[in-house]
DRENPA-3360 file (N, C-alpha, C; in nm, 2 decimals, always signed):
BEGIN
1 = XXXXXXXX = +7.46/+5.42/-9.85/+7.37/+5.32/-9.93/+7.28/+5.39/-10.01 ~ +7.27/+5.33/-10.14/+7.16/+5.40/-10.24/+7.04/+5.32/-10.24 ~ +6.92/+5.38/-10.22/+6.81/+5.31/-10.22/+6.76/+5.32/-10.37 ~ +6.73/+5.21/-10.43/+6.67/+5.22/-10.57/+6.54/+5.29/-10.57 ~ +6.49/+5.34/-10.67/+6.37/+5.40/-10.69/+6.28/+5.31/-10.76 ~ +6.14/+5.33/-10.74/+6.05/+5.27/-10.83/+5.96/+5.37/-10.86 ~ +5.90/+5.36/-11.00/+5.82/+5.47/-11.05/+5.67/+5.47/-10.99 ~ +5.60/+5.58/-10.99/+5.46/+5.57/-10.95/+5.39/+5.47/-11.04;
9 = XXXXXXXX = +5.41/+5.49/-11.17/+5.34/+5.40/-11.26/+5.37/+5.26/-11.22 ~ +5.49/+5.21/-11.20/+5.52/+5.08/-11.17/+5.46/+5.03/-11.04 ~ +5.46/+5.11/-10.93/+5.39/+5.08/-10.80/+5.24/+5.07/-10.84 ~ +5.18/+5.15/-10.91/+5.04/+5.15/-10.93/+5.00/+5.01/-10.98 ~ +5.08/+4.97/-11.08/+5.03/+4.86/-11.15/+5.08/+4.72/-11.08 ~ +5.17/+4.74/-10.98/+5.23/+4.63/-10.89/+5.21/+4.62/-10.77 ~ +5.10/+4.72/-10.73/+5.11/+4.75/-10.58/+5.09/+4.61/-10.48 ~ +5.03/+4.51/-10.53/+5.02/+4.40/-10.46/+5.14/+4.32/-10.44;
17 = XXXXXXXX = +5.25/+4.35/-10.49/+5.40/+4.30/-10.49/+5.48/+4.36/-10.39 ~ +5.43/+4.46/-10.34/+5.50/+4.55/-10.24/+5.43/+4.56/-10.10 ~ +5.53/+4.57/-10.00/+5.47/+4.62/-9.85/+5.51/+4.77/-9.87 ~ +5.41/+4.84/-9.85/+5.43/+4.98/-9.88/+5.43/+5.06/-9.74 ~ +5.52/+5.15/-9.72/+5.54/+5.22/-9.60/+5.53/+5.37/-9.62 ~ +5.43/+5.44/-9.54/+5.44/+5.58/-9.54/+5.52/+5.63/-9.42 ~ +5.60/+5.71/-9.44/+5.70/+5.75/-9.34/+5.69/+5.90/-9.29 ~ +5.58/+5.96/-9.35/+5.54/+6.10/-9.32/+5.51/+6.12/-9.16;
25 = XXXXXXXX = +5.46/+6.23/-9.13/+5.41/+6.25/-8.99/+5.27/+6.21/-8.97 ~ +5.22/+6.18/-8.85/+5.08/+6.14/-8.83/+4.99/+6.22/-8.89 ~ +5.00/+6.36/-8.88/+4.91/+6.45/-8.95/+4.91/+6.44/-9.10 ~ +5.01/+6.40/-9.15/+5.01/+6.39/-9.30/+4.93/+6.27/-9.35 ~ +4.98/+6.16/-9.25/+4.91/+6.03/-9.29/+4.76/+6.04/-9.28 ~ +4.70/+6.12/-9.17/+4.56/+6.11/-9.15/+4.49/+6.17/-9.27 ~ +4.55/+6.27/-9.31/+4.46/+6.37/-9.43/+4.45/+6.25/-9.54 ~ +4.55/+6.19/-9.59/+4.54/+6.09/-9.69/+4.68/+6.03/-9.71;
33 = XXXXXXXX = +4.67/+5.92/-9.77/+4.79/+5.82/-9.80/+4.75/+5.74/-9.93 ~ +4.84/+5.66/-9.97/+4.81/+5.56/-10.07/+4.75/+5.45/-10.01 ~ +4.65/+5.39/-10.07/+4.57/+5.28/-10.02/+4.68/+5.17/-9.98 ~ +4.65/+5.11/-9.87/+4.73/+4.99/-9.81/+4.85/+5.02/-9.77 ~ +4.89/+5.14/-9.75/+5.01/+5.19/-9.69/+5.02/+5.18/-9.55 ~ +5.12/+5.13/-9.48/+5.12/+5.11/-9.34/+5.20/+5.23/-9.30 ~ +5.17/+5.30/-9.18/+5.22/+5.41/-9.13/+5.34/+5.38/-9.04 ~ +5.46/+5.45/-9.06/+5.56/+5.44/-8.96/+5.62/+5.59/-8.95;
41 = XXXXXXXX = +5.61/+5.65/-8.84/+5.64/+5.79/-8.82/+5.79/+5.81/-8.83 ~ +5.83/+5.89/-8.94/+5.98/+5.91/-8.95/+6.03/+5.96/-8.83 ~ +5.99/+6.03/-8.77/+6.06/+6.10/-8.65/+6.06/+6.02/-8.52 ~ +5.96/+5.94/-8.51/+5.96/+5.85/-8.40/+5.91/+5.71/-8.44 ~ +6.00/+5.63/-8.51/+5.94/+5.52/-8.57/+5.90/+5.39/-8.46 ~ +5.79/+5.34/-8.48/+5.75/+5.21/-8.41/+5.78/+5.11/-8.51 ~ +5.89/+5.02/-8.49/+5.92/+4.92/-8.58/+5.84/+4.80/-8.58 ~ +5.73/+4.78/-8.49/+5.66/+4.67/-8.49/+5.61/+4.62/-8.62;
49 = XXXXXXXX = +5.55/+4.71/-8.71/+5.47/+4.67/-8.83/+5.57/+4.59/-8.93 ~ +5.69/+4.62/-8.90/+5.79/+4.54/-9.01/+5.87/+4.43/-8.94 ~ +5.87/+4.42/-8.79/+5.95/+4.32/-8.74/+5.92/+4.18/-8.78 ~ +5.81/+4.14/-8.82/+5.78/+4.00/-8.84/+5.79/+3.98/-9.01 ~ +5.84/+4.09/-9.07/+5.86/+4.05/-9.22/+5.99/+3.99/-9.26 ~ +5.98/+3.90/-9.36/+6.11/+3.85/-9.40/+6.21/+3.96/-9.46 ~ +6.34/+3.94/-9.44/+6.43/+4.04/-9.47/+6.43/+4.07/-9.62 ~ +6.37/+3.96/-9.71/+6.38/+3.99/-9.86/+6.23/+4.04/-9.91;
57 = XXXXXXXX = +6.14/+4.08/-9.82/+6.00/+4.13/-9.85/+6.04/+4.25/-9.93 ~ +5.97/+4.28/-10.05/+5.99/+4.39/-10.14/+5.92/+4.51/-10.07 ~ +5.99/+4.61/-10.02/+5.93/+4.73/-9.95/+5.94/+4.85/-10.03 ~ +5.84/+4.93/-10.03/+5.84/+5.05/-10.11/+5.82/+5.17/-9.99 ~ +5.90/+5.26/-9.98/+5.89/+5.36/-9.88/+5.86/+5.48/-9.95 ~ +5.77/+5.58/-9.90/+5.74/+5.70/-9.95/+5.72/+5.82/-9.85 ~ +5.73/+5.94/-9.88/+5.70/+6.04/-9.80/+5.64/+6.15/-9.88 ~ +5.66/+6.28/-9.88/+5.62/+6.38/-9.95/+5.67/+6.38/-10.10;
65 = XXXXXXXX = +5.81/+6.41/-10.10/+5.89/+6.42/-10.22/+5.99/+6.32/-10.24 ~ +6.03/+6.25/-10.13/+6.13/+6.14/-10.13/+6.24/+6.15/-10.06 ~ +6.25/+6.27/-9.98/+6.38/+6.29/-9.90/+6.38/+6.21/-9.78 ~ +6.27/+6.21/-9.70/+6.26/+6.14/-9.58/+6.26/+6.01/-9.61 ~ +6.19/+5.95/-9.72/+6.19/+5.82/-9.75/+6.32/+5.75/-9.80 ~ +6.42/+5.84/-9.85/+6.53/+5.80/-9.90/+6.62/+5.77/-9.77 ~ +6.61/+5.85/-9.67/+6.68/+5.83/-9.55/+6.62/+5.71/-9.48 ~ +6.48/+5.70/-9.47/+6.44/+5.58/-9.40/+6.46/+5.45/-9.47;
73 = XXXXXXXX = +6.47/+5.46/-9.61/+6.51/+5.33/-9.68/+6.66/+5.29/-9.64 ~ +6.75/+5.38/-9.63/+6.87/+5.36/-9.59/+6.86/+5.28/-9.46 ~ +6.78/+5.33/-9.36/+6.79/+5.25/-9.23/+6.74/+5.12/-9.24 ~ +6.64/+5.10/-9.34/+6.58/+4.96/-9.36/+6.70/+4.87/-9.40 ~ +6.78/+4.92/-9.50/+6.89/+4.85/-9.56/+6.98/+4.82/-9.45 ~ +7.01/+4.91/-9.37/+7.11/+4.90/-9.24/+7.05/+4.78/-9.16 ~ +6.92/+4.78/-9.15/+6.85/+4.68/-9.06/+6.85/+4.54/-9.11 ~ +6.91/+4.51/-9.26/+6.92/+4.40/-9.31/+6.81/+4.37/-9.42;
81 = XXXXXXXX = +6.72/+4.46/-9.45/+6.62/+4.44/-9.53/+6.69/+4.45/-9.68 ~ +6.67/+4.35/-9.78/+6.76/+4.36/-9.89/+6.68/+4.40/-10.01 ~ +6.54/+4.42/-10.02/+6.46/+4.46/-10.12/+6.38/+4.60/-10.09 ~ +6.44/+4.71/-10.07/+6.39/+4.83/-10.04/+6.39/+4.93/-10.16 ~ +6.28/+4.99/-10.18/+6.27/+5.08/-10.29/+6.21/+5.22/-10.25 ~ +6.25/+5.33/-10.29/+6.20/+5.46/-10.27/+6.11/+5.49/-10.38 ~ +5.98/+5.54/-10.35/+5.88/+5.58/-10.46/+5.94/+5.71/-10.51 ~ +5.97/+5.71/-10.64/+6.02/+5.81/-10.71/+5.91/+5.95/-10.69;
89 = XXXXXXXX = +5.96/+6.04/-10.65/+5.88/+6.16/-10.63/+5.77/+6.14/-10.51 ~ +5.76/+6.03/-10.45/+5.68/+6.00/-10.35/+5.54/+6.03/-10.36 ~ +5.46/+6.07/-10.27/+5.30/+6.09/-10.28/+5.26/+6.22/-10.36 ~ +5.36/+6.31/-10.37/+5.33/+6.42/-10.44/+5.33/+6.38/-10.60 ~ +5.43/+6.30/-10.64/+5.44/+6.26/-10.77/+5.31/+6.18/-10.81 ~ +5.27/+6.09/-10.71/+5.15/+6.00/-10.72/+5.03/+6.06/-10.75 ~ +5.00/+6.18/-10.67/+4.88/+6.26/-10.69/+4.88/+6.36/-10.82 ~ +5.02/+6.40/-10.86/+5.03/+6.47/-10.97/+5.01/+6.37/-11.11;
97 = XXXXXXXX = +5.04/+6.26/-11.08/+5.01/+6.18/-11.20/+4.86/+6.13/-11.20 ~ +4.80/+6.15/-11.10/+4.63/+6.13/-11.11/+4.60/+6.00/-11.03 ~ +4.69/+5.95/-10.94/+4.66/+5.81/-10.88/+4.59/+5.85/-10.76 ~ +4.51/+5.75/-10.71/+4.42/+5.78/-10.60/+4.48/+5.77/-10.46 ~ +4.43/+5.85/-10.37/+4.47/+5.85/-10.24/+4.34/+5.84/-10.14 ~ +4.37/+5.79/-10.02/+4.25/+5.75/-9.95/+4.26/+5.83/-9.81 ~ +4.16/+5.84/-9.74/+4.16/+5.89/-9.60/+4.17/+5.77/-9.50 ~ +4.16/+5.79/-9.37/+4.17/+5.70/-9.27/+4.05/+5.60/-9.27;
105 = XXXXXXXX = +3.93/+5.64/-9.34/+3.82/+5.55/-9.37/+3.84/+5.47/-9.49 ~ +3.95/+5.48/-9.55/+3.99/+5.41/-9.68/+3.89/+5.46/-9.80 ~ +3.84/+5.59/-9.77/+3.76/+5.64/-9.89/+3.85/+5.72/-9.97 ~ +3.82/+5.73/-10.10/+3.90/+5.81/-10.19/+3.90/+5.96/-10.16 ~ +4.00/+6.04/-10.17/+3.99/+6.18/-10.12/+4.07/+6.27/-10.22 ~ +4.04/+6.38/-10.23/+4.14/+6.47/-10.32/+4.22/+6.56/-10.22 ~ +4.23/+6.53/-10.10/+4.30/+6.63/-9.98/+4.43/+6.57/-9.98 ~ +4.54/+6.66/-9.97/+4.67/+6.61/-9.94/+4.74/+6.70/-9.84;
113 = XXXXXXXX = +4.82/+6.67/-9.74/+4.90/+6.75/-9.66/+5.01/+6.77/-9.72 ~ +5.04/+6.89/-9.74/+5.19/+6.92/-9.83/+5.30/+6.94/-9.74 ~ +5.30/+6.90/-9.60/+5.42/+6.93/-9.51/+5.41/+7.07/-9.47 ~ +5.42/+7.16/-9.56/+5.41/+7.31/-9.53/+5.37/+7.40/-9.65 ~ +5.34/+7.50/-9.63/+5.30/+7.59/-9.75/+5.41/+7.59/-9.85 ~ +5.53/+7.61/-9.82/+5.63/+7.62/-9.92/+5.64/+7.50/-10.02 ~ +5.61/+7.38/-9.96/+5.61/+7.27/-10.03/+5.50/+7.24/-10.12 ~ +5.37/+7.30/-10.09/+5.26/+7.30/-10.17/+5.27/+7.32/-10.32;
121 = XXXXXXXX = +5.37/+7.41/-10.34/+5.38/+7.44/-10.50/+5.41/+7.32/-10.57 ~ +5.47/+7.21/-10.51/+5.50/+7.09/-10.60/+5.39/+7.01/-10.62 ~ +5.27/+7.03/-10.57/+5.14/+6.98/-10.61/+5.07/+7.07/-10.72 ~ +5.10/+7.01/-10.84/+5.03/+7.09/-10.96/+4.92/+7.04/-11.02 ~ +4.86/+6.92/-10.97/+4.73/+6.86/-11.01/+4.63/+6.95/-10.96 ~ +4.56/+7.02/-11.06/+4.46/+7.11/-11.01/+4.34/+7.04/-10.94 ~ +4.32/+6.91/-10.95/+4.22/+6.84/-10.88/+4.24/+6.81/-10.72 ~ +4.37/+6.85/-10.69/+4.41/+6.82/-10.55/+4.38/+6.94/-10.45;
129 = XXXX = +4.33/+6.92/-10.35/+4.31/+7.01/-10.24/+4.42/+7.00/-10.14 ~ +4.50/+7.11/-10.13/+4.63/+7.11/-10.05/+4.61/+7.17/-9.90 ~ +4.65/+7.12/-9.81/+4.64/+7.17/-9.67/+4.78/+7.14/-9.61 ~ +4.81/+7.22/-9.52/+4.95/+7.19/-9.42/+4.92/+7.24/-9.30;
% end
């Protein structure tokens, strides 16, 4: 199944229209995430946050660069959700374009977990502090 993509610009300007899922690791989510994103661990998903959603709820899924979220989006489609989108470039693209991220206290932050050192090269926004 192909999960259609939504651009970071489109998500930023229409965020209230989507149920946003961050499917990275707990460590990645704790450092920062897109505001109002709900966390579901890719490696050990707890489906509770989405079990009461209507199957036609527009859902945007993201991870670091889009690989895990593409696979997770496929799982959602297989579960019967009909309006699932992968955030193009995921949170890396989001911060590279200068859009805000928040910490667990919902305060804006410049820190991002890049999964590992190798992947950190894909963050080219000089205002972002990378950790792994």
